C-alpha positions in Angstrom: -16.3 13.0 38.7 -15.6 16.5 38.8 -18.6 18.0 40.9 -17.6 15.5 43.6 -13.7 15.7 43.5 -11.8 14.4 40.4 -9.5 12.2 42.5 -11.5 11.3 45.1 -12.4 7.5 44.4 -9.5 5.6 43.5 -11.7 2.6 42.5 -13.9 4.3 40.2 -10.7 6.1 38.6 -9.4 2.7 38.0 -12.6 1.2 36.1 -12.8 4.9 34.2 -9.1 4.3 33.2 -9.7 0.7 32.1 -12.8 1.3 29.9 -11.6 4.4 28.1 -8.0 3.5 27.6 -8.6 -0.4 26.8 -12.1 -1.8 26.6 -12.9 1.1 23.9 -10.0 1.6 21.9 -11.4 5.1 20.5 -11.5 7.1 23.5 -7.5 6.1 23.9 -6.6 10.3 23.4 -9.5 11.1 26.2 -8.1 8.5 28.3 -5.0 10.3 28.2 -6.1 13.4 29.1 -8.2 12.2 32.0 -5.2 10.3 33.2 -3.2 13.6 33.2 -5.3 15.3 35.8 -4.3 11.9 38.2 -2.6 13.3 40.8 -1.2 9.7 42.2 -2.2 6.8 39.6 -1.8 3.4 41.2 0.0 0.8 39.3 -3.2 -0.5 37.4 -4.2 3.0 36.2 -0.2 3.2 34.5 -1.0 -0.5 33.3 -4.3 0.1 31.9 -3.0 3.3 30.0 0.1 1.7 28.9 -1.8 -1.2 27.3 -3.9 0.8 25.9 -1.3 2.9 24.0 0.5 0.1 23.0 -2.5 -1.3 21.2 -3.3 2.3 19.6 -1.4 3.8 16.4 0.6 5.7 18.2 2.7 2.7 20.3 5.2 5.1 21.3 3.2 6.6 23.8 3.8 3.7 25.9 7.2 3.9 25.8 6.7 7.3 27.3 4.2 6.7 30.1 6.6 4.4 30.8 9.3 7.0 31.3 6.9 8.8 33.1 6.4 6.4 35.6 9.9 5.3 36.5 10.3 9.4 37.2 7.5 9.7 39.9 8.8 6.5 41.3 5.8 4.5 40.2 6.9 0.6 40.4 6.2 -2.0 37.5 5.0 -5.1 37.6 4.7 -8.2 35.8 1.7 -7.1 34.0 3.6 -3.7 32.6 6.4 -5.2 30.4 4.2 -7.5 28.0 2.6 -4.1 26.8 6.0 -2.4 26.4 7.4 -5.1 24.3 4.3 -5.1 22.5 5.1 -1.5 21.7 9.0 -2.1 20.7 8.1 -4.3 18.7 5.2 -2.5 16.8 7.7 0.3 16.8 11.1 -1.9 16.3 12.3 -0.2 18.5 15.6 -2.5 19.4 17.4 -0.8 21.6 14.9 0.2 23.9 13.3 -3.6 24.0 17.0 -4.7 25.0 16.8 -1.9 27.7 13.8 -2.9 28.8 14.8 -6.4 28.8 17.2 -6.1 31.1 15.0 -4.2 33.5 12.6 -7.4 33.1 16.1 -9.4 34.6 16.9 -6.8 36.9 13.5 -7.1 38.8 13.5 -11.0 38.8 10.3 -10.9 36.1 12.3 -13.1 33.9 10.7 -16.2 35.0 7.5 -15.0 34.0 5.2 -16.7 31.4 3.8 -13.7 29.9 7.1 -11.8 29.8 8.9 -14.4 28.2 6.4 -15.0 25.8 6.5 -11.4 25.2 10.4 -11.5 24.9 10.6 -14.4 22.5 8.1 -12.3 20.5 9.8 -9.1 20.2 13.5 -10.7 19.6 11.9 -13.0 17.0 10.4 -9.6 15.5 12.8 -7.4 15.6 15.7 -9.5 14.1 17.1 -11.5 16.9 16.2 -15.1 16.7 19.0 -16.7 18.3 18.1 -14.6 21.4 14.3 -15.6 20.6 15.6 -19.4 20.7 17.2 -19.3 23.6 14.4 -18.1 25.8 12.3 -21.2 24.4 13.3 -23.2 27.1 12.0 -26.3 28.2 9.4 -24.5 30.4 8.4 -22.5 27.1 8.2 -25.9 24.9 4.9 -26.7 27.0 3.1 -23.2 25.8 1.6 -22.8 23.0 1.9 -18.9 23.0 5.5 -19.7 23.2 5.5 -22.0 19.9 3.4 -19.0 17.9 6.0 -16.8 19.1 9.2 -18.0 18.2 7.4 -19.3 14.6 5.8 -16.0 13.7 9.3 -14.6 14.1 10.9 -17.1 11.8 7.6 -16.8 9.3 8.4 -13.2 9.1 11.4 -13.3 8.5 11.0 -15.5 5.7 12.3 -18.4 7.5 9.3 -20.6 6.3 11.3 -23.8 6.1 12.1 -23.7 9.8 8.5 -22.1 10.6 6.8 -25.0 9.2 9.0 -27.4 10.5 7.8 -25.7 14.4 5.0 -25.7 12.9 4.7 -29.7 12.6 6.4 -30.5 15.6 3.6 -28.5 18.1 2.6 -30.4 20.9 -0.8 -28.3 20.5 -2.1 -25.8 17.4 -4.1 -22.9 18.5 -5.6 -20.7 15.7 -2.8 -18.4 16.1 -0.7 -20.8 14.9 -2.5 -21.4 11.8 -3.0 -18.2 10.8 1.0 -17.3 11.3 1.8 -19.8 8.8 -1.3 -19.0 6.6 0.0 -15.6 6.2 3.6 -16.1 6.2 3.2 -18.8 2.9 0.7 -16.1 1.4 3.3 -12.9 1.6 5.6 -15.0 0.0 3.3 -15.7 -3.0 3.5 -19.5 -2.1 -0.7 -19.6 -2.5 -0.6 -23.3 -3.1 0.5 -24.2 0.5 -1.2 -20.8 1.6 -4.6 -22.7 0.4 -3.9 -26.2 1.5 -3.4 -24.8 5.0 -6.3 -23.0 5.2 -8.2 -25.9 3.7 -7.1 -28.2 6.4 -7.0 -25.5 9.3 -10.2 -26.7 12.0 -11.5 -23.4 12.4 -11.1 -20.1 10.5 -11.6 -16.5 11.6 -11.3 -13.3 9.9 -7.5 -12.9 9.9 -7.9 -16.6 7.9 -9.5 -15.4 5.1 -7.8 -11.8 5.3 -4.5 -13.4 4.6 -5.8 -15.7 1.8 -7.6 -13.0 0.2 -4.3 -10.6 0.4 -2.2 -13.2 -1.0 -4.5 -14.0 -3.9 -4.4 -9.9 -4.4 -0.4 -9.8 -4.1 -0.2 -12.7 -6.3 -2.4 -10.8 -9.2 -5.1 -13.1 -8.9 -8.2 -11.0 -8.7 -10.9 -13.0 -9.6 -9.6 -15.8 -7.0 -9.8 -13.2 -4.4 -13.2 -12.1 -5.1 -14.0 -15.9 -5.4 -13.1 -16.3 -1.6 -14.7 -13.2 -0.6 -18.1 -14.6 -1.9 -16.8 -18.2 0.0 -16.3 -16.0 3.1 -20.1 -14.6 3.0 -21.2 -18.3 2.3 -19.5 -19.2 6.1 -21.0 -16.5 7.5 -17.9 -14.9 8.5 -17.9 -11.2 8.6 -15.3 -9.0 7.0 -13.7 -6.1 8.7 -11.5 -3.1 7.4 -8.4 -5.3 6.2 -10.9 -7.7 4.3 -12.3 -4.1 2.3 -9.2 -2.8 1.2 -7.9 -6.4 -0.3 -11.1 -6.5 -2.3 -11.0 -2.9 -3.2 -7.8 -3.2 -4.4 -8.7 -6.5 -6.6 -11.7 -4.3 -8.1 -9.1 -1.3 -9.0 -6.4 -3.7 -10.7 -9.3 -5.1 -12.4 -11.0 -1.9 -13.4 -14.5 -3.9 -12.6 -16.7 -0.5 -11.7 -19.7 -3.2 -10.7 -17.7 -5.3 -8.4 -16.2 -1.8 -7.1 -19.7 -1.0 -6.3 -21.0 -4.3 -4.7 -17.5 -3.9 -2.4 -19.4 -0.3 -1.2 -22.6 -2.1 -0.2 -20.8 -4.9 1.7 -18.6 -1.7 3.5 -22.2 0.0 4.3 -23.8 -3.4 5.3 -20.4 -3.9 8.1 -22.5 -0.9 10.1 -19.3 0.7 11.2 -21.1 4.4 10.8 -18.6 6.8 9.1 -15.9 5.5 6.8 -12.2 5.1 8.1 -9.8 7.6 6.3 -8.1 4.1 4.6 -11.3 3.0 3.7 -12.5 6.0 1.7 -9.1 6.7 0.3 -9.7 3.1 -1.0 -13.1 3.6 -2.4 -11.5 7.0 -4.1 -8.7 5.6 -5.9 -10.9 2.5 -7.0 -13.8 5.1 -8.9 -11.1 7.1 -10.2 -9.2 4.0 -11.5 -12.7 2.5 -13.1 -13.7 5.5 -14.6 -16.6 6.5 -12.2 -15.1 10.4 -11.4 -18.4 11.6 -10.0 -18.3 8.7 -7.7 -14.8 9.4 -6.2 -15.5 13.3 -5.9 -18.6 12.2 -4.2 -16.8 10.1 -1.5 -14.0 12.7 -1.6 -16.5 15.7 -0.7 -18.3 13.3 1.8 -15.3 12.6 3.6 -14.8 14.6 7.1 -10.9 14.0 7.5 -8.9 13.9 4.1 -4.7 13.2 4.3 -2.8 13.7 1.4 -3.4 10.1 -0.1 -7.0 11.8 -0.3 -6.1 14.4 -2.7 -3.6 12.3 -4.4 -6.0 9.5 -5.4 -8.9 12.0 -6.3 -6.3 14.3 -8.3 -4.3 11.6 -10.2 -7.7 9.7 -11.0 -9.2 13.0 -12.3 -5.6 13.9 -14.7 -5.3 10.7 -16.3 -9.1 10.4 -17.1 -8.7 14.3 -19.0 -10.4 16.2 -16.2 -7.5 18.7 -16.2 -9.5 21.8 -15.1 -10.8 20.4 -12.2 -7.3 18.9 -11.2 -5.9 22.5 -11.4 -8.9 24.1 -9.5 -8.7 21.5 -7.1 -5.0 21.8 -6.1 -5.6 25.4 -6.0 -7.9 24.5 -3.3 -5.6 21.9 -1.6 -3.0 24.9 -1.4 -5.8 27.5 0.1 -6.3 24.7 2.8 -2.4 24.7 3.8 -2.3 21.0 2.9 1.5 19.9 1.9 1.6 18.0 -1.4 3.9 16.0 -2.4 5.6 14.2 -5.5 2.7 11.7 -6.1 0.3 15.2 -6.1 2.7 17.5 -8.4 2.8 13.9 -10.5 -1.4 14.2 -10.9 -1.0 18.4 -11.5 1.7 18.5 -14.4 -0.3 15.5 -16.1 -3.3 17.7 -15.9 -1.2 20.6 -17.4 -0.1 18.3 -20.2 -3.4 17.5 -21.1 -4.8 20.9 -20.8 -1.8 22.3 -23.2 -1.0 24.6 -20.0 2.6 25.0 -20.6 3.0 28.5 -18.6 0.9 26.5 -15.4 3.2 23.4 -15.8 6.6 25.1 -15.8 5.2 27.0 -12.8 4.3 24.2 -10.8 6.8 22.4 -11.7 9.3 25.2 -9.9 6.8 25.5 -7.4 7.5 22.0 -6.6 11.2 22.8 -6.4 11.8 26.1 -4.6 9.2 26.2 -2.3 8.4 22.3 -1.5 12.0 21.4 -1.6 10.5 18.5 -3.8 13.6 16.5 -5.7 12.2 15.9 -9.1 12.3 12.3 -10.1 11.6 10.5 -13.5 8.1 11.1 -13.8 8.0 14.7 -12.9 10.6 15.3 -16.0 8.9 13.2 -18.1 5.5 15.1 -17.7 7.6 17.9 -18.5 9.0 16.6 -21.9 5.4 15.8 -22.2 4.0 19.4 -21.6 6.3 20.8 -23.9 6.3 18.0 -26.6 2.6 17.9 -26.9 2.5 22.0 -27.3 5.3 21.4 -30.1 7.7 23.1 -28.4 10.5 20.2 -29.2 13.5 22.2 -29.0 12.4 23.2 -25.7 11.7 19.7 -24.9 15.5 18.7 -26.0 16.9 21.3 -24.5 14.9 20.6 -21.1 16.1 17.0 -21.1 19.7 18.2 -21.6 19.5 19.9 -18.4 18.0 17.2 -16.2 19.8 16.3 -13.0 18.9 12.6 -13.2 19.9 10.6 -16.6 16.8 10.0 -18.8 15.2 6.9 -20.1 13.5 5.2 -22.5 9.8 6.0 -21.5 11.1 9.8 -21.3 12.8 9.6 -25.0 9.6 7.6 -26.3 7.3 10.6 -25.0 8.9 12.8 -27.3 9.7 10.3 -30.3 5.9 10.6 -30.0 5.8 14.3 -29.8 7.7 14.4 -33.4 5.2 12.2 -34.7 2.6 14.3 -34.0 4.3 17.3 -35.2 5.9 15.6 -38.1 9.1 16.5 -36.8 11.6 13.7 -39.0 14.7 15.3 -38.1 14.3 15.5 -33.9 12.6 12.2 -34.2 16.0 10.4 -35.4 17.9 11.7 -32.7 15.2 10.3 -29.8 15.2 7.1 -31.8 19.0 6.9 -31.9 18.9 7.7 -28.1 16.7 4.9 -27.9 18.6 2.5 -30.0 21.8 3.2 -27.7 20.1 2.2 -24.8 19.4 -1.3 -26.2 15.3 -0.8 -25.8 15.0 -3.0 -28.7 10.9 -1.9 -28.0 9.1 -3.0 -31.6 7.1 -0.1 -31.2 9.8 2.5 -31.0 11.1 1.1 -35.1 7.3 1.3 -36.0 7.1 4.9 -34.7 9.6 5.8 -36.3 8.8 4.7 -39.5 5.7 5.8 -39.1 7.1 9.5 -39.1 9.0 8.6 -42.0 5.6 7.8 -43.9 3.7 10.7 -42.8 6.2 13.0 -44.0 6.5 10.4 -47.5 10.2 9.8 -46.8 9.4 6.2 -47.8 13.3 5.6 -48.0 13.7 6.6 -44.7 10.7 4.0 -43.4 12.0 1.3 -45.6 15.1 1.5 -43.3 13.7 1.7 -40.1 12.0 -1.6 -41.2 15.0 -3.3 -42.2 17.0 -2.5 -38.6 14.2 -3.7 -37.1 14.7 -7.2 -38.8 18.1 -6.9 -38.4 18.0 -6.8 -34.9 15.5 -9.8 -34.9 13.0 -7.2 -33.0 9.7 -8.9 -33.6 6.2 -7.2 -32.8 4.1 -8.5 -30.5 0.8 -9.8 -31.5 -2.1 -7.2 -31.1 -4.8 -8.1 -28.2 -8.1 -6.8 -27.4 -10.7 -8.0 -24.9 -14.6 -7.6 -25.3 -16.9 -8.4 -22.3 -20.6 -8.8 -23.2 -23.6 -9.2 -20.7 -21.1 -10.7 -18.2 -21.4 -14.2 -20.6 -18.3 -14.7 -22.5 -15.1 -12.4 -23.5 -13.3 -12.5 -27.3 -9.9 -12.0 -28.0 -9.0 -10.5 -31.0 -5.4 -11.1 -32.5 -3.4 -9.9 -35.6 -0.8 -12.7 -35.8 2.4 -11.4 -38.0 3.1 -15.4 -38.4 -0.6 -16.0 -40.0 -1.2 -15.8 -43.6 -5.0 -14.5 -42.9 -5.0 -11.2 -41.3 -6.7 -11.5 -38.2 -7.5 -14.9 -35.9 -10.2 -15.5 -33.0 -10.0 -17.0 -29.8 -13.2 -17.3 -27.3 -12.6 -17.8 -23.8 -15.3 -18.3 -21.1 -16.1 -14.9 -19.0 
């Protein structure tokens, strides 16, 4: 093109921009670069680049292009506006969408069914259901897209009763309308209705499966989500990135490394080449939470592109598994690479300092967070600092630090300090921490037991007995202890301590 004269063949330019902007989504940035060199793009080229931008991860570029289009006195047509409303919907740009609605009326495009459907979808999803309903006139009632657009608006706003009534009244249902209702029920945690519709849908696609799997994950029914994935594969439906993100989340919450490795194999079978940042982040997080730090680091090191979530996942994973020195080394590498840490990063770093007993380092990083990066400490950061000082035996300093906190302390921080008092046998400060917990009326049985044990460890049996009596008078009951044991994926045995039973232990058997 460059050799033969870049702007000489208009038909070739039209095809080129359409392919680069629309047909191949990954080349939208290149399409923008090429488009900038076209001296007189026609309306088809404008529509192609606007459409590709609206569908991309940067939909605001579609609005920017339309602004350029107006400045260059290029006339928009009926194909331009649906893509602009799509961009406004994704961005929730209400005022911009209302302005475009005015232009639609001005240019006489409001009777076009494609623009009308885009307007219904925009108004319904950006909050003005009355405006969307007013566009749903007699001509729209024979259009399944208009039905689905309005129904989707009600469903996304949580008005599932209205959405379901529309769904039942629809003269014709397409797969989109089925998926809208399944997704709506799943997002509200109503998996009974979501599953019922899923089982009734005449034909399913990957969106249908994703809605149900994500619904089960959000309802913490992780095993059911994994079972649904097996059904999905048996039905011959190929998973996509959304599927795998939900399933990796389920494996992470279950702490099931074997299932997580199976998901990794499924991702590799998808044949998408290199992992996206989102999938790689989910894998790092899953491996770290499941205790496989080596695999987490392997995925991390193999990533071409990393964002702050990537670094946070590996840092917190290392920190909570006791690899403190590795965390600090990785954090220093992060700073050398000029990657800006956030509040989550510093939680991982402070936890590592606590586990390593690095008091000075912890104080230094805490000050670095506030001064250089202007991050206001939250309760987790303060809790980490109390833990750092408490573990090191600097109990008075920990108490003094708590008095300088800019936010009110909570039960977790005082409980952290109480635990440090037990480790170092400081009964006096333990009593102060216990009094604060009682003042907060947390009524946690562990607080009483911990203080009682501190008295007992120092031979102060009267104090221990008084704590037990206070616990009884307050009506605080100690919950039964429980541990789960899995053997060869065959059975799980629950080991219980029953405080009301005459025998010390009782056993319950459960299937795997």
